KOLTI-783114 format. One line per field, with one value per residue (C-alpha): x, y, z. Coordinates in steps of 0.2 Angstrom, whole numbers. Layout:
// KOLTI-783114
X: X ...;
Y: Y ...;
Z: Z ...;
This chain:
// KOLTI-783114
X: 428 445 453 458 440 437 420 411 416 434 436 429 441 456 450 448 465 473 464 470 488 487 481 497 508 524 515 509 526 534 522 524 543 542 531 540 550 562 566 578 572 582 575 570 568 551 550 564 569 555 560 550 555 543 542 532 516 506 487 478 470 481 481 493 485 468 472 461 473 490 506 509 524 530 530 545 555 553 561 580 588 593 606 605 593 596 593 601 590 577 571 554 547 531 522 504 502 505 520 534 545 561 567 583 583 599 604 594 583 566 549 534 517 507 492 481 488 479 487 506 519 536 532 550 548 530 519 505 492 485 467 452 442 431 436 454 454 471 488 487 487 468 463 450 464 477 491 504 517 530 545 561 572 585 575 567 549 542 525 519 507 493 475 476 478 496 506 521 534 544 561 553 554 572 581 584 602 613 628 627 633 647 641 627 629 612 604 589 575 568 552 545 548 555 560 578 575 585 584 603 603 603 586 573 555 546 530 518 504 491 483 495 507 518 519 526 536 539 554 554 571 573 587 578 563 552 558 553 535 534 539 526 513 518 518 500 495 500 491 477 471 454 441 443 426 432 445 433 423 410 395 385 367 357 353 334 335 322 326 318 329 345 341 336 353 363 354 359 377 376 367 379 395 400 409 403 406 398 383 382 366 367 356 339 339 336 319 329 347 352 353 352 339 349 332 326 314 298 292 309 314 299 307 326 329 322 332 348 344 341 358 366 359 367 384 384 387 378 387 376 379 377 385 386 374 359 341 328 318 332 330 347 343 337 353 365 358 369 384 385 393 384 382 371 373 358 347 355 366 385 391 406 416 430 418 418 399 395 404 396 378 380 390 379 364 373 379 361 352 363 379 368 356 370 376 395 401 397 402 405 402 403 414 426 422 420 423 418 401 390 399 388 398 400 411 428 422 411 412 410 407 424 432 437 433 428 445 452 436 437 455 449 431 433 445 435 419 428 433 415 408 423 422 405 413 428 416 408 424 419 430 424 430 422 423 426 428 440 454 470 485 488 475 485 475 458 449 443 447 446 436 431 417 430 433 449 458 476 472 465 481 492 481 485 503 503 492 506 517 505 497 481 472 463 450 450 432 423 407 402 414 416 419 421 440 438 427 440 455 446 440 458 465 452 454 473 469 464 446 438 422 410 398 382 374 366 363 350 360 379 389 394 376 375 388 376 368 352 349 355 341 329 332 341 356 370 369 386 383 386 404 408 401 412 428 423 419 437 444 434 440 458 453 447 463 474 466 479 493 484 480 499 503 490 497 514 506 499 515 528 518 524 511 503 501 515 525 541 551 548 557 571 573 590 583 581 570 557 555 542 534 517 507 515 513 519 508 517 535 536 522 522 507 507 489 484 473 459 463 482 492 505 514 531 535 550 559 569 586 594 584 576 558 545 529 516 505 518 534 544 560 564 581 581 584 575 561 548 534 517 505 487 483 488 472 478 484 503 508 526 535 553 563 564 547 533 515 500 485 468 454 439 424 407 413 428 420 418 428 437 445 455 463 479 491 509 517 536 546 563 573 559 572 559 548 530 522 504 493 507 523 514 507 513 528 528 545 553 569 577 562 549 537 533 523 530 518 499 487 469 474 478 492 486 498 515 518 535 536 552;
Y: 61 53 46 31 26 7 4 -12 -10 -6 -21 -33 -27 -29 -47 -51 -45 -54 -70 -68 -66 -80 -92 -90 -104 -93 -82 -97 -105 -88 -86 -103 -102 -86 -94 -110 -113 -127 -134 -147 -158 -168 -184 -183 -200 -201 -220 -233 -235 -222 -205 -190 -176 -161 -151 -134 -134 -150 -150 -151 -168 -182 -201 -199 -183 -190 -208 -216 -230 -226 -234 -251 -244 -261 -268 -258 -267 -284 -276 -274 -259 -246 -233 -221 -216 -226 -211 -194 -178 -176 -160 -154 -140 -130 -121 -117 -135 -142 -150 -161 -172 -182 -198 -207 -224 -234 -245 -262 -255 -262 -254 -263 -258 -242 -252 -265 -265 -279 -276 -275 -280 -272 -253 -247 -238 -234 -219 -223 -210 -216 -214 -223 -232 -248 -253 -252 -258 -250 -250 -232 -234 -234 -246 -251 -247 -236 -232 -219 -231 -241 -252 -257 -272 -262 -262 -244 -240 -223 -216 -200 -193 -186 -190 -182 -192 -191 -196 -207 -207 -222 -219 -213 -195 -190 -173 -165 -167 -152 -155 -157 -174 -175 -191 -204 -223 -227 -215 -226 -225 -241 -245 -252 -236 -245 -233 -232 -233 -247 -254 -253 -234 -222 -214 -206 -207 -191 -188 -174 -170 -159 -144 -146 -132 -146 -164 -175 -190 -205 -217 -234 -243 -262 -267 -280 -277 -287 -277 -261 -267 -274 -257 -248 -260 -257 -238 -241 -249 -267 -281 -291 -308 -313 -322 -341 -342 -328 -340 -354 -356 -342 -343 -328 -332 -326 -307 -310 -325 -325 -330 -347 -350 -345 -357 -371 -369 -369 -385 -392 -388 -397 -412 -414 -411 -395 -385 -367 -354 -338 -335 -318 -309 -298 -282 -290 -291 -272 -263 -252 -255 -242 -231 -240 -239 -251 -259 -277 -280 -286 -299 -308 -307 -305 -310 -305 -311 -328 -329 -325 -337 -351 -348 -347 -364 -371 -364 -351 -333 -320 -306 -291 -282 -264 -247 -231 -220 -216 -217 -204 -218 -224 -221 -212 -200 -185 -186 -188 -175 -161 -173 -177 -170 -158 -172 -188 -205 -216 -203 -205 -195 -197 -198 -187 -201 -189 -181 -190 -185 -194 -209 -210 -208 -220 -232 -232 -236 -251 -257 -256 -263 -276 -280 -282 -293 -305 -300 -305 -292 -283 -282 -264 -261 -247 -236 -233 -223 -227 -219 -234 -240 -225 -213 -217 -210 -193 -181 -175 -157 -162 -153 -160 -152 -158 -147 -162 -161 -176 -181 -182 -191 -204 -208 -210 -215 -234 -234 -222 -232 -248 -239 -234 -251 -260 -248 -254 -272 -265 -256 -272 -282 -292 -298 -296 -300 -292 -288 -270 -264 -249 -246 -235 -230 -237 -251 -265 -265 -265 -282 -281 -290 -282 -289 -284 -285 -289 -307 -311 -326 -321 -303 -309 -319 -304 -294 -307 -306 -287 -284 -288 -274 -261 -268 -275 -291 -297 -311 -319 -324 -337 -333 -342 -352 -355 -374 -387 -384 -366 -368 -380 -369 -354 -363 -370 -352 -345 -358 -353 -334 -322 -326 -341 -336 -342 -328 -335 -318 -320 -339 -348 -364 -366 -367 -385 -390 -380 -369 -362 -346 -347 -366 -363 -350 -361 -375 -387 -396 -403 -422 -425 -412 -424 -428 -409 -406 -420 -412 -395 -402 -409 -392 -383 -396 -390 -373 -380 -390 -375 -364 -368 -363 -347 -342 -342 -332 -319 -319 -315 -301 -293 -295 -287 -283 -298 -299 -316 -316 -309 -311 -321 -306 -299 -313 -315 -298 -302 -316 -307 -321 -317 -299 -305 -319 -312 -328 -336 -331 -335 -339 -337 -341 -358 -361 -355 -357 -357 -358 -366 -357 -365 -367 -366 -382 -379 -367 -364 -363 -353 -359 -346 -352 -353 -368 -384 -386 -400 -403 -401 -415 -428 -423 -424 -414 -399 -391 -372 -361 -373 -369 -384 -386 -392 -399 -395 -413 -410 -412 -402 -384 -383 -380 -381 -379 -376 -391 -394 -387 -394 -389 -392 -399 -400 -413 -407 -402 -394 -377 -370 -373 -392 -404 -410 -393 -396 -412 -410 -420 -414 -415 -415 -411 -417 -414 -405 -392 -378 -380 -373 -361 -363 -348 -336 -333 -336 -353 -371 -376 -392 -400 -415 -423 -440 -446 -441 -427 -417 -402 -390 -378 -376 -377 -382 -392 -411 -417 -435 -440 -436 -439 -438 -433 -432;
Z: -322 -320 -335 -324 -320 -323 -331 -335 -353 -350 -337 -350 -363 -351 -346 -365 -369 -354 -360 -377 -372 -360 -373 -383 -379 -377 -365 -355 -354 -349 -335 -329 -330 -319 -306 -305 -289 -287 -270 -263 -248 -235 -228 -210 -200 -192 -188 -188 -207 -212 -218 -225 -237 -239 -255 -253 -244 -245 -246 -230 -234 -239 -236 -221 -214 -215 -209 -196 -191 -183 -187 -178 -169 -161 -178 -183 -169 -179 -194 -198 -192 -206 -200 -215 -229 -244 -256 -256 -254 -268 -277 -284 -293 -289 -303 -309 -314 -297 -290 -298 -288 -295 -287 -292 -301 -301 -316 -316 -302 -307 -300 -294 -286 -289 -282 -290 -307 -317 -334 -331 -318 -319 -321 -326 -342 -341 -337 -324 -318 -301 -305 -298 -311 -310 -328 -331 -349 -353 -345 -340 -321 -319 -305 -292 -280 -286 -273 -275 -268 -277 -271 -281 -282 -273 -257 -258 -255 -260 -255 -263 -250 -261 -264 -282 -298 -298 -314 -312 -326 -321 -329 -346 -343 -348 -347 -364 -372 -369 -381 -400 -407 -419 -428 -428 -429 -436 -449 -453 -440 -433 -442 -426 -417 -402 -388 -382 -363 -355 -337 -336 -338 -324 -323 -312 -307 -310 -301 -306 -293 -300 -291 -277 -270 -262 -256 -243 -249 -238 -240 -233 -232 -234 -234 -245 -256 -245 -229 -238 -241 -223 -217 -227 -221 -203 -206 -213 -196 -199 -206 -199 -195 -202 -192 -196 -204 -216 -223 -226 -242 -248 -260 -266 -270 -285 -284 -282 -270 -256 -238 -242 -257 -248 -233 -246 -255 -239 -234 -251 -248 -231 -238 -253 -241 -249 -236 -234 -220 -228 -239 -247 -252 -268 -272 -271 -252 -251 -254 -266 -271 -284 -274 -258 -244 -233 -228 -230 -245 -236 -249 -252 -233 -223 -207 -207 -189 -192 -208 -199 -185 -198 -206 -189 -185 -201 -195 -210 -209 -219 -229 -236 -253 -253 -260 -251 -261 -250 -258 -252 -244 -233 -214 -214 -228 -218 -207 -221 -232 -225 -224 -242 -258 -270 -284 -281 -289 -295 -287 -270 -259 -259 -241 -236 -227 -224 -211 -194 -192 -208 -204 -187 -193 -207 -197 -181 -192 -199 -182 -174 -189 -196 -185 -169 -179 -183 -200 -201 -214 -230 -248 -252 -271 -283 -271 -285 -301 -320 -337 -347 -340 -341 -330 -316 -301 -294 -305 -300 -299 -284 -268 -250 -233 -227 -240 -252 -270 -281 -286 -268 -263 -276 -270 -252 -253 -253 -239 -228 -232 -226 -210 -207 -208 -199 -184 -180 -177 -168 -156 -152 -151 -166 -181 -199 -216 -231 -249 -257 -274 -271 -259 -258 -248 -231 -233 -224 -208 -216 -216 -234 -250 -267 -281 -299 -311 -324 -327 -337 -327 -332 -326 -310 -306 -311 -299 -285 -288 -289 -274 -261 -267 -260 -244 -253 -254 -270 -273 -291 -288 -299 -307 -323 -334 -353 -350 -336 -338 -335 -320 -312 -316 -309 -293 -290 -291 -279 -266 -265 -263 -249 -250 -258 -267 -280 -284 -292 -292 -309 -309 -299 -296 -293 -309 -306 -309 -325 -334 -347 -339 -348 -345 -327 -324 -333 -320 -332 -324 -335 -339 -329 -316 -301 -308 -310 -292 -286 -293 -286 -269 -269 -273 -260 -248 -252 -246 -229 -227 -231 -217 -203 -215 -220 -202 -198 -214 -208 -191 -198 -208 -192 -183 -195 -211 -222 -236 -235 -254 -265 -281 -280 -285 -268 -260 -273 -281 -288 -299 -315 -322 -309 -315 -329 -319 -315 -315 -300 -282 -264 -250 -233 -232 -241 -253 -271 -283 -302 -309 -325 -337 -348 -366 -364 -368 -355 -344 -338 -319 -314 -298 -288 -284 -267 -261 -269 -270 -269 -278 -265 -270 -274 -265 -282 -280 -291 -291 -287 -302 -314 -326 -327 -340 -334 -346 -346 -342 -324 -314 -299 -298 -298 -280 -273 -256 -251 -248 -229 -226 -214 -220 -209 -219 -210 -212 -221 -212 -217 -210 -200 -183 -187 -176 -192 -195 -179 -185 -195 -205 -205 -222 -221 -237 -237 -221 -212 -205 -208 -193 -194 -181 -179 -177 -176 -166 -149 -155 -156 -166 -177 -178 -187 -182 -183 -193 -180 -178 -162 -157 -145 -136 -134 -148 -151 -166 -165 -177 -180 -195 -200 -219 -226 -244 -255;
């Protein structure tokens, strides 16, 4: 017998010795050091103002390689020409941990983005792990919609093309010192342990992509900050224009409502002159909802066709709640069984939405069953993940037939789910507008708005300001309220947002009838509910009046990627005061909103320099660069417009198809030199000259009044 023969016992002994050696930190470090590979990468231009640098060998499935919407090539023609890459070549390291990329940061270059960040604004000096999570309770990077894209105040946008949970060290991972110091200026440590990172230092963004042997990095040039975001959105496929009814007012009924109750509530809205375009149904419309059958519940909705017909007769659309996990009793279960991951959720299948066959089967069922029946859209819930509410979703170690693991699938699940549903409307040449709880990179062309089960008003407004950095839309929906003031302030915010929604999923009557949840469900109205309803009716009316302005903002989004909702710092990146302003936001090119919050005595509003401003409601002039304090006694939400602006303001109808919605007042602030284009670049133009207003071009709106303010 040869002395070199390997037996089971000798093999086990060798493995044990190897394991013991590898567990020693020094050995691990030595092995990693030997295996590390450092590479430099040059930028290669792939679209006008867009460059790519490749480190190592990227994974086969990434947001860009798996994209389902192509870049909007003609959109690049609308953006400024950039001759050269604004950054020098970059470098990266590949090791057993994955890939690390370093990107330069210049002094005073601030960083924003990384998806829907609810808990922070300027990201310089922070570490963020881009991880999908439904409950981002800590400022760690967790998000409903994490996006490995950031933009800087120097007009540089960076997309790290990975579906992994990448960690971004935004200027806070520093190289070690190389030279000894001869003296120190301060011997005593700071008892507050403040770090010494300053924004005026030269720095770098260090990105670690785990489990990857390489990565593509995309660079989007400005030259301005807003231009860099525009270019990223155009690369994503461009923005979109929602159907007009989608920009109206939405209400979601109690989760266990019946068809009779929903129709009755809709008639109450019409009788009481409360505008409404969309009614949403929550989980109780289905025969089983956790997981989902995607089938009508027979007792609550005995005749879905008749119900949808009644709602259509009331000029109201229907939106259906669901999530993607397929119950064994669902009609699509047999076909989806082999097209799902190896772990289920709530006793149902997890569809492999990275697989075209899974998207086709799941989508076609929805198209034939619901879209063809007249359902206008969907609310796509629980397509994210959670570590804090019971760990209900599929684990990261999951495997899917397409080859993705659970980590990668979480990063793209929400966006692929959106496409699966959206594609059924596209096939029928129909528009939709819906809600979704998770999204990701390259989301700009998708007609869905993010929402959350969290409910902090300030965080919701911060999310609205942050969403524009990453090609996302966000709805600060209204559910219940701690007080009448809280209800009104939340409602005022949501009507000046991408989707104006009151979600009554756990209350039988609208919140303006009864704020107390228990009393609401017991059928007890507040003593003064009609007065509260009257104030809410007025606020909802503002939304209906705003729609012509919103339509034009979204047309711009579709044309050149300009975010319709965005933080002021994006338009004025050199105004250092705006770097901390996360509770104001721009709508379109001339309107700025600064919400009030219940319980706070006052708030400051920071006005960008470069132009003067007017109070939208009164016309009062405010000098550019000023900071103004607004008292809580203000009844209306603070809204301001650039001096010289014309703003259309529609009459209030019961819904967006009502004749009143086509009648406009033109509000002229100051000189009126900033004309307004209705319905996008191809539409009519509202002009003011010599104290007289005119409309040039064709439009289905009628301007009945010109009101000069300020």
